[in-house]
N, C-alpha and C positions, 0 to 999 in steps of 0.2 A: 686515559687511565686515572682512576680515582683511588684514594687511600681511605680504607675503612678501619676504624678503631673499634674493636669489640671489647667492652668492659664487662667482664664476667665476675659478678659479685655473688657467687654461690659456691659453697663447699661441694666438691664433686661427689655425686652419688648416683647410682643407676636408676633410682626412682624419681629423680628430679623432673617435675613437669616443666619448670623453667628451661632446663637444659635441653629437653626433648624438643621444645618449640624453637629454641635458639638454634639447635643443630639443623632442624628442618629449614629454617630461614636461611642459614648460611649455605646449605647445600643448594637450594634453589637460586640464591643470589650468585653463587660462584658459577653455576651452570649458565646463567644469563650474562654474567660479567667476568669472563675468564681472564681478562687483562688487569682487573683491579687487584690491588694489594690489600690483603686482609691481615691485620695484626691483632692478636688476642692478648689482652692484658688481664691475666687471672689474678684477682686481688687476694684470693686465699692462698694460692700457690706461692706467691711472693711475700705473703704475710704483710700486706700493705699497712703501714703504721698510722696510728691516730695522731692528730695534731696535738703536740705537747711541748714541753720545755726545750727539747733539742731543736725543734724547728724555730721556735721563738728566739733562741740564742743565736742561731745561724742568721736569721733575718736581721737581728740587732747588729751582728758583726758586719753584714753586708751594707747596712745603712751607714755605718761608720767607716766604710772602706777598709775594714780589718780583714785579716786572713782567716779563712775557714780551717786552716791547719790547727787552730786552737781547739777545734771540736774533737771529741772522742771518736774512736773508730765506729762505734755504734751510731752516734749522732750523725756522722758523715754518711753512713749507709742510708739512714732515713732521708737525709736531704737529697741524696742521689736519686732515691725513688720518687720523691716529690718533683724534682727537676725533670726526671724522665717522664712523669705523668704530664707535666705542663707541655714539654716539647712534643709528646705524642698527640696531645689534644690539639695544639696549634697546627701541627702538620697535617692532621686528618681532614678529609673532605666530608666524611660521614661518620656518625657515631652510633653504635648499637650498645645499649645498656641492658643487661639481663640480670634479674635478681628475684628472690622470693620476697613476699611481704611478711615481715615478722612484727607482730604486735602493732599493726596499722602503720608501720614505717619500714624504710629500707634497712638492710643490714648496716652495722656501724662502719664496716670497711668501705662501703659505697659512699657513705657520708664523708669518710676520710678522703676518698678520691675527689669528691666535690670540693672539699676544703683545699686540696692540693692544687686544683686547676683554677680556683678563683683567686687570682693574685693581681692586685692593682699594679699597673705598669706592664703586665704581661698579657692578661686576657681581658682586662677592662681598665678604663681610666676614669678619673673624676673630672667632671667639667662643671661649668656654671649652671648647666641645665640638668645635672645629675650624672649618674654613671653611664658610660658609653662603652660597648663591647669593642675589643681590638681584634678579635678573630671571628667576625660574624659570618652568617650564611651557611653554617653547617647543617646538614640534614640529620635528624635524630629519630631513632626508633627505640622505644622503651618496652621491653618485654618483662612482665611481672606476673608471677603466679600467686594465688591466694585461695584459701579454702572456701570462702564465701563469695558473695557478689558485692562489688563496691563501685563498679562502673566509673572508675577513674576519680572517685570522690574521696578516697582514702588519703591520709597524710603523705604516704610515700609517693604516690602518683603525682599529687599536687606539688610536692617538693621538687621532684625531678623535672617536671614541666616548668615550674617557676624558675629554677636555677638555670636550666638550659636556655630558656627565653631571655633571662637576664644576660647571658653570655652571647645573645644574638642569634640563636637558632630558631627558625620558623619554618614550618610548624614542627611541633614535637608529636610524632605519631606513637600510638600505643597498641600493643598486642596484649590483651588481658587473658590470662589463663586462670579462669575463676570458677568457683561453685562446686568443685568436685567432692569436697568434704561435706558441704551442705546437702548436696543431692548425690550421694554415692551411686544410686541406681542410674543416674544420668551421666556418670563420669566419663564413660567411653565416648559418648556423643559430644560432650562438652570439649573433650580433648581433641576430637576430630575437627570441631569448629575452630579451635585455636590453631591447629596445624594448617587448616585451610586458609585462615587469615594470614598466617606467616607466609605461605606460598604466594598468596595474592600480593602482599606488600613487597615481597622479594622481587617481583617483576617490575615494580614501579619506583623502588627506593634508589 
């Protein structure tokens, strides 16, 4: 039995190409791996917070062995979400990240999730030879939609690949849902290609 963490960084809507491909992938994956546990972390549904003063205050208290009870209720809630994200990431065997590309980059809530799981002493440590991952070996699939063709060269794809590899994931596989705005007359065929790729990777992930 494997644990699969699905990080959904997309506001829910019925027209989402990202979510159509994600849902197809999960359906085929579940059919092939009925014993695996799939946990969906919906960053928009839980209003995942950006890194800010509350988190820095909490980390300062922890470094000084001080009580987090000094934090406000709102600040404690943000820290709980960050701690939950770290625990879910460490506990998972496989990670699926699904998001749209906005202005050549990932949504800010996905960037906030990446900030949450990149914690020295938790998911990596500093050594004489540089940073070393503490929870390596996770398989990762990144599903991203975009209106044009970028072939993984956009900032968002490179960012996710780089950060996941920094944390010890090899390889980071990609399902690109691309080109449907650039070539609307080919939209249906392009979507079918993306769904086919999702089905294919679901059998080997």
